[in-house]
Structures are given as C-alpha cells and as structure tokens.
C-alpha positions, 0 to 999 in steps of 0.5 A: 177130629170131627168131634173136636172141631164141633165142640170147639165151635159150640164152646166159641159160641157160648164163650162169645155170647152171640146168642144175645142176638140169634139170627136163625130164620123165622125168629120173631119179636113183637113190640109195643112201639111209640114214636113221638115227633116234635117241632115246636115251630109248627106246634107239632108234638105228635104221638103214634102208637102201633105194634112192630114185628121183626122177623129173621128172614132168608140168607143171601150174600151181600156185595162183599160176599158175606152171608147176611139175613133179611130182617123183616119189619112189619107193623099193625095198629093192633093184634086184630089187624093183619101185619103190613110189611114196613121195610126190609133191613139186613142183619149180619154176624161178622166175626165178633160183631153184629151189624144191621143195615138200617135205611142203607146205613151200616151200624155195628149194634153189638160187639162180642163177647160183651164186657163192661170195658168194651167201647166201639163206634156204631157208625164206623162203616157209614158216613154219620158222625162218630158215636161210641157205644158201651155196655152199661150192664151185662148178664143181668135179669130183666122184666118187661110187659110180663116177660122175664129174662134171666140174662140180658145186656144193655147197650148205651149208644148215647147219653148227652145232656146240655143247655139245648140238647138231650140225647139218650139211646139204649137197647136191651138184648135178651139171651136167646131172643134178641132186642127186647127194649129200645129207648131213643131220645134225640131232642132240642130243648131249652135252658136245660129243661127236658120237658120244654122240647123244641124239636126232635124224636122219641122212639120206644120199643118194648117186647110183648112176645117172641118165638119162632114161626 
C-alpha cells in the first residue's frame, strides 16, 4: 500500500508537469536583466542593465496556514561584484496552480497541467484589474544565451495594441529550471507608433545560468 501511494504521487507530479517551476530549497536562476523607464514629459528614457539572481529559500507558513517558500531576489552590476539582496517574495505551489507574492500582490503565475486550452486571471487574488493569461506554447524546445532547454512552456499574460497603448507580457518556463525568460512592455504610445513611446516600462529577463546551491 505504501509503495502504491508513493507511485501515485510521483505519477501525479509527472502528469501535471509541476517541475516547470521546481521549488526545492537552494535552486537558483541568474538573469541578464534590462529595465527601461519612459516619461517623455520630462525627456526620460532611462535604461538600467544588471544581473538578477533568484533563489528558492526556506519553507514557512503563510497567514492561511499554507506551506510557502521564500523567493529571494539578489542583484549585482556584474559577475565580479557581490550580490545584494533586493527583496524577498513568496512562491507557493497550491493544488494545480503556482502563486507568487510580488510586492504584496498575489499573482497566479502557472496553472497545471499546462494545455493550450487553459485560461486564467493572474490577478484573481488581488485588487488589480482582471488580466487573463494563456499558454501560447507547451513542451517545446527553447534556447537562450547558450542554454538549450528540451521542454518549455510560454505564458502569454498580455497582448494588446491600440492607437495609444502597447501591452505585451510573456514568460518562458523550462522543465527542471523555472522561469528562463521574461518579456514585459506596458507603454503609452502615439498614433499606433510603437517607437514613439510617451510613458511606460519595459522589462527583460534572460537566463544566463542556473543550478542548486
């Protein structure tokens, strides 16, 4: 009976593909990060490039009694400079969903098992406006910065283009690694011209290395 229970648990993990976001302690990913802030009113179009390291930390229990993990975020200006703790978020694998507490906002990042027919509101547990996400690709190979991944999923969180707005947000997760790429644009533009940016933010994370400490 014990052997049967163990087998069922392992089969369930494989079936639901929760290993697209492994949360064992010490697992890390290092990204080349770029942030761009736009405010044309004050002639501001500032670009900041740095390294970002995310590390899965210790288990603790949240105010709902759920087992959660620290999600530590460190930054550095280059590989020769020591890491500085930027902030501590929280990651939780709850049933068929992966949640992240980012800046006190509870976001549903992934819904398992990934299929092209799934759609969910990433802001269902916070006060932000509804924002539906879908999987735009599942179980596909992906390469970035010399790293090749056999199986990845891509989450499309926003894809909107109008006379004055451009919103595109995607995240790519690799099996056994976690998020390996993030593409974020939330811009005010002019007359459908995506190069004529008035205000907004761009954010890009691209994995350069990963492992377990």
